[in-house]
C-alpha positions as CSV (number, residue, x, y, z in Angstrom):
1,M,106.1,13.4,266.3
2,H,108.2,15.4,263.8
3,P,110.8,17.8,265.0
4,T,110.2,21.5,264.8
5,I,112.1,22.9,261.6
6,H,113.4,26.4,261.6
7,S,114.2,27.4,257.9
8,Y,116.5,30.0,256.4
9,K,116.8,30.2,252.7
10,A,119.4,32.0,251.1
11,D,118.5,34.1,248.3
12,A,122.0,34.8,246.6
13,D,125.8,33.8,247.3
14,I,127.2,34.1,250.6
15,V,130.3,36.3,250.4
16,S,132.0,38.8,252.1
17,T,129.7,41.7,250.7
18,N,126.7,40.2,252.1
19,A,127.5,37.6,254.8
20,S,126.6,40.1,257.5
21,Q,123.2,40.4,255.9
22,H,122.9,36.7,255.9
23,W,123.9,36.3,259.6
24,T,121.4,39.3,260.6
25,R,118.7,36.9,259.3
26,I,120.1,33.6,260.7
27,E,120.7,34.9,264.3
28,P,117.1,35.3,265.2
29,L,116.3,31.9,264.1
30,L,119.1,30.4,266.1
31,Q,117.7,32.2,269.3
32,N,114.5,30.5,268.7
33,V,115.8,27.0,268.2
34,K,115.5,24.5,271.1
35,S,117.1,21.2,272.1
36,S,116.6,18.5,269.5
37,E,114.9,20.8,266.9
38,L,116.2,21.3,263.5
39,L,117.6,24.5,261.7
40,E,117.4,24.0,258.0
41,L,119.8,26.3,255.7
42,D,118.6,26.0,252.2
43,L,121.7,27.3,250.3
44,R,120.6,26.1,246.8
45,A,120.5,29.7,245.5
46,A,124.3,29.9,246.6
47,N,126.6,29.4,243.6
48,I,129.5,30.8,245.6
49,V,130.5,31.0,249.3
50,D,133.7,32.6,250.0
51,S,135.5,32.4,253.2
52,V,133.5,35.0,255.1
53,G,130.4,33.2,254.0
54,L,131.8,29.9,255.1
55,N,132.4,31.5,258.7
56,V,128.6,32.5,258.8
57,I,127.8,28.8,258.1
58,V,130.2,27.4,260.6
59,K,129.1,29.8,263.4
60,T,125.5,28.9,262.7
61,I,126.3,25.2,262.9
62,K,128.5,25.8,266.3
63,T,125.9,27.8,268.0
64,A,123.1,25.3,266.9
65,N,125.0,22.3,267.9
66,N,125.9,24.1,271.4
67,Q,122.1,24.3,271.7
68,N,121.8,20.6,271.0
69,A,119.8,21.4,267.9
70,R,120.6,19.7,264.7
71,V,121.4,21.4,261.3
72,R,120.6,20.5,257.7
73,L,122.0,22.2,254.7
74,L,120.5,21.9,251.5
75,I,123.1,22.4,248.7
76,G,122.6,23.2,245.1
77,N,126.0,22.4,243.4
78,Q,128.8,20.1,243.5
79,S,131.1,22.9,244.4
80,L,129.5,24.0,247.6
81,K,129.1,20.1,248.5
82,R,133.0,19.8,248.1
83,I,133.5,22.6,250.5
84,C,131.3,21.2,253.1
85,T,133.2,17.8,252.6
86,F,136.8,19.5,252.8
87,T,135.9,21.4,255.7
88,R,134.3,18.6,257.6
89,L,131.0,20.4,257.8
90,D,129.3,17.1,256.9
91,Q,130.6,15.7,260.2
92,K,128.7,18.5,262.1
93,A,125.5,18.9,259.9
94,E,123.2,16.8,257.7
95,I,124.2,17.8,254.0
96,V,121.4,17.2,251.3
97,G,122.2,17.9,247.6
98,P,123.8,16.8,244.6
């Protein structure tokens, strides 16, 4: 049986000027994620994630992990992948991308 996947697709960079908008769209998904389900964040349209945007991603991962759910980040560029590695997000979420 395949796990239930809850998906969020970012339509732009995740930076201080729009991070709260991203969180407003992610938070309801988190409320519906149950134990052992998967939350997939499609960040392939994001070329830039600043510290405020990174905070949204970290908060999402922590909340999902506290609910015993898994998180998958779909990454579209090496820069964001490096950020995920340097901040050790790859230890808390599955990173898929270049």
